[in-house]
C-alpha positions in Angstrom: 0.0 0.1 0.1 1.3 3.5 -0.9 2.2 5.7 2.4 -0.8 7.7 3.8 -3.2 4.6 3.9 -5.2 3.6 7.0 -3.0 1.7 9.7 -4.4 -0.9 11.3 -4.5 -1.1 15.2 -1.2 -1.8 17.0 -2.1 -4.2 19.8 0.9 -5.2 22.2 3.7 -4.2 24.2 7.2 -5.9 25.0 7.5 -7.5 28.4 3.4 -6.3 29.8 1.5 -8.7 31.1 -2.0 -8.4 30.0 -3.8 -5.0 31.7 -7.1 -5.5 33.5 -9.8 -3.0 34.4 -8.8 -3.1 37.8 -5.2 -2.0 37.4 -4.8 1.6 37.3 -1.5 2.4 35.3 0.6 5.3 35.7 2.8 6.8 32.8 6.2 7.6 33.7 5.9 10.7 32.0 3.0 13.2 31.1 3.7 12.8 27.5 3.9 8.8 27.7 1.4 6.7 25.3 -0.1 3.4 26.9 0.7 1.0 24.4 -1.9 -1.8 25.9 -4.3 0.6 25.4 -4.5 1.7 21.5 -7.7 2.3 20.4 -6.6 2.9 16.5 -3.9 4.5 14.6 -3.3 6.2 11.0 0.1 6.3 9.3 -0.2 9.9 7.3 3.6 9.7 6.3 6.3 6.6 6.7 7.7 8.8 9.7 4.5 9.6 11.7 1.8 7.7 13.4 -1.2 9.2 15.3 -2.9 7.1 17.8 -5.8 7.4 20.1 -6.0 5.5 23.4 -9.5 4.3 24.8 -9.5 7.1 26.9 -9.6 9.8 24.2 -6.3 11.0 24.1 -4.2 11.5 21.4 -0.6 11.3 20.5 1.4 11.7 17.6 4.4 8.6 17.2 7.7 10.4 15.0 9.8 7.6 13.9 13.6 8.1 13.5 13.3 6.5 9.9 11.1 5.5 7.1 8.7 2.8 8.4 7.0 0.2 6.0 3.0 1.2 5.5 1.2 -0.6 8.2 -2.0 -2.3 7.0 -4.5 -5.4 7.9 -2.3 -7.7 6.5 1.1 -7.2 8.7 1.9 -8.3 12.0 2.2 -4.9 14.1 3.4 -4.4 17.6 4.6 -1.6 20.0 7.4 -2.6 21.9 8.4 -0.6 24.9 9.2 -1.5 28.3 6.1 -2.0 30.8 4.1 -0.9 27.8 4.9 3.0 28.2 5.9 4.5 24.9 7.8 7.9 25.6 10.2 8.5 23.3 12.9 8.1 25.5 15.0 5.7 23.6 14.8 1.6 23.1 11.2 1.7 21.9 10.0 0.2 18.5 7.3 0.2 16.1 7.5 -3.5 14.9 6.1 -4.1 11.5 6.6 -7.4 10.7 10.4 -8.3 10.9 11.1 -4.6 10.5 12.2 -2.6 13.8 11.1 0.8 13.2 12.7 3.2 16.4 10.7 5.9 17.9 12.0 9.4 18.1 9.5 11.0 19.7 5.8 10.9 21.2 3.6 13.8 21.9 0.0 14.6 22.9 -2.0 16.4 20.0 -5.6 17.7 19.8 -8.6 16.6 18.1 -8.1 18.9 15.1 -4.3 17.7 14.8 -5.3 13.7 15.0 -8.0 14.4 12.4 -5.4 16.5 9.9 -3.6 13.0 10.5 -6.1 10.7 9.7 -7.5 12.6 6.4 -3.6 12.6 5.2 -3.3 9.1 5.6 -6.3 8.7 3.2 -4.9 10.6 0.6 -2.2 9.4 -2.0 0.8 10.3 -4.0 -1.5 11.0 -6.8 -3.7 13.5 -4.8 -6.8 10.9 -4.9 -8.5 10.0 -1.2 -9.4 6.8 -0.4 -11.7 5.4 2.3 -10.5 2.8 4.9 -12.2 1.0 7.4 -11.4 1.4 10.9 -10.3 -1.2 12.9 -11.0 -1.3 16.9 -11.2 -3.3 20.0 -14.1 -4.0 21.6 -17.6 -4.0 20.0 -17.9 -4.0 16.2 -19.8 -0.5 15.1 -22.4 -1.0 12.2 -23.5 1.7 9.3 -20.1 3.8 10.0 -18.0 3.8 7.6 -14.9 5.9 9.0 -13.8 6.9 12.4 -15.6 8.7 14.9 -12.5 10.6 15.9 -12.5 12.8 12.5 -16.2 12.2 11.0 -19.9 12.4 12.0 -23.1 10.7 10.7 -25.9 13.6 9.5 -28.3 10.6 10.8 -27.1 11.6 14.4 -27.4 15.4 14.0 -29.5 17.0 16.5 -28.5 20.8 15.9 -26.0 23.1 14.7 -25.0 26.5 14.9 -22.5 29.3 13.7 -19.5 30.6 15.6 -16.3 32.5 14.2 -14.4 29.4 13.5 -17.0 28.1 11.4 -19.9 25.7 12.4 -20.9 23.5 15.4 -23.1 20.2 15.5 -24.6 18.6 18.2 -24.7 14.5 17.4 -26.4 11.9 20.1 -23.2 10.9 22.0 -24.4 7.2 22.1 -24.3 7.1 18.1 -20.7 8.9 18.2 -18.4 7.3 20.2 -19.5 9.6 23.3 -18.5 12.2 21.0 -21.5 15.6 21.7 -20.1 18.2 19.5 -17.9 18.5 16.2 -16.0 21.4 14.8 -16.8 21.9 11.2 -14.1 24.0 9.4 -15.1 25.6 6.4 -13.1 26.7 3.1 -14.4 29.9 3.0 -17.2 32.2 4.3 -20.8 31.2 4.1 -23.0 34.4 4.6 -26.2 31.9 3.1 -25.9 30.0 6.3 -27.3 33.1 8.5 -31.1 33.4 9.4 -33.5 30.6 9.8 -32.2 28.4 7.2 -32.7 24.4 6.6 -29.5 22.5 6.0 -28.1 19.2 5.1 -24.8 17.7 5.1 -23.7 16.2 1.6 -20.9 13.4 1.6 -18.5 14.3 -1.4 -17.3 10.4 -1.5 -21.2 9.1 -1.5 -20.3 7.2 2.1 -22.9 8.8 4.5 -20.7 10.3 6.9 -19.0 14.1 6.9 -15.1 13.8 7.0 -13.8 16.8 5.4 -13.2 14.9 2.2 -13.3 16.1 -1.0 -16.6 17.0 -2.0 -18.1 17.2 1.5 -20.2 20.5 2.5 -23.1 21.9 3.7 -26.5 22.8 1.3 -29.2 25.5 2.2 -32.4 23.3 1.8 -34.8 25.9 2.9 -34.2 29.8 3.4 -37.4 30.2 6.1 -38.6 33.1 4.0 -41.9 33.5 2.8 -43.3 32.5 -0.8 -43.9 35.9 -1.9 -40.4 37.4 -0.7 -38.6 39.6 -3.4 -35.0 39.2 -3.3 -32.5 41.9 -3.8 -29.3 41.2 -5.7 -27.4 40.4 -2.5 -30.5 37.9 -1.9 -29.6 36.1 -5.4 -26.0 35.8 -4.3 -26.6 33.9 -1.3 -29.1 31.8 -3.2 -26.6 30.7 -5.7 -23.8 30.1 -3.1 -26.3 28.0 -1.2 -27.1 25.9 -4.7 -23.2 25.7 -4.8 -22.9 24.4 -1.0 -20.5 25.3 1.6 -17.2 23.2 1.5 -15.8 21.6 4.8 -12.2 21.6 5.1 -11.8 19.7 8.5 -13.9 17.5 11.0 -13.1 16.8 14.6 -14.6 16.5 17.9 -14.6 19.6 20.6 -13.0 18.3 23.7 
């Protein structure tokens, strides 16, 4: 697989006994990643991994050298003393028989994580593919991408504008516990102001909104009376509404 595709979940650690829910693990440093608790991981390039733990904390792992692409067909492990990966040396990502030394581990925001996830879907030729998410635990049905950077329009309860774009409220029980997502827009969309009704459109036809090419917001109703007389500015807004408001990024609000 070319660099940038989805990486399968890394699920093991060196010299680590199976963790249990009754044991509280304390990291040796604030930036350390618990290799036993990784829920999903994306590989945006050959020297970078983005990972999220089951508690929702997100990390970027920088590799000292280019590492083979991680996919579901390759046995992949995280090798670190006591299961803690901190970027302190003698830590590796093992892909098959290849050991990739870890150079650094840093906590990242949900926005940064979403950016890495989107980048992992983009090939060198600029095309975008949609990969399945591999998670530990109960299998989710009817969702084609990760809740870490996508939401389903079917579960939207409401939306609002703010200076940074659009915020949508979703059903947290259907969105991995996330209640709010921020949508960063490509450009200003004045036609979203006022008593309008909107719909979310997936450019890739997967039924979820992730900030993929073609994802946008479309106005379905302006809430104006049928005898409303439009001015020139109104007509421009209607034209903009029909063309859609492109979405650049999607991520949960912590």
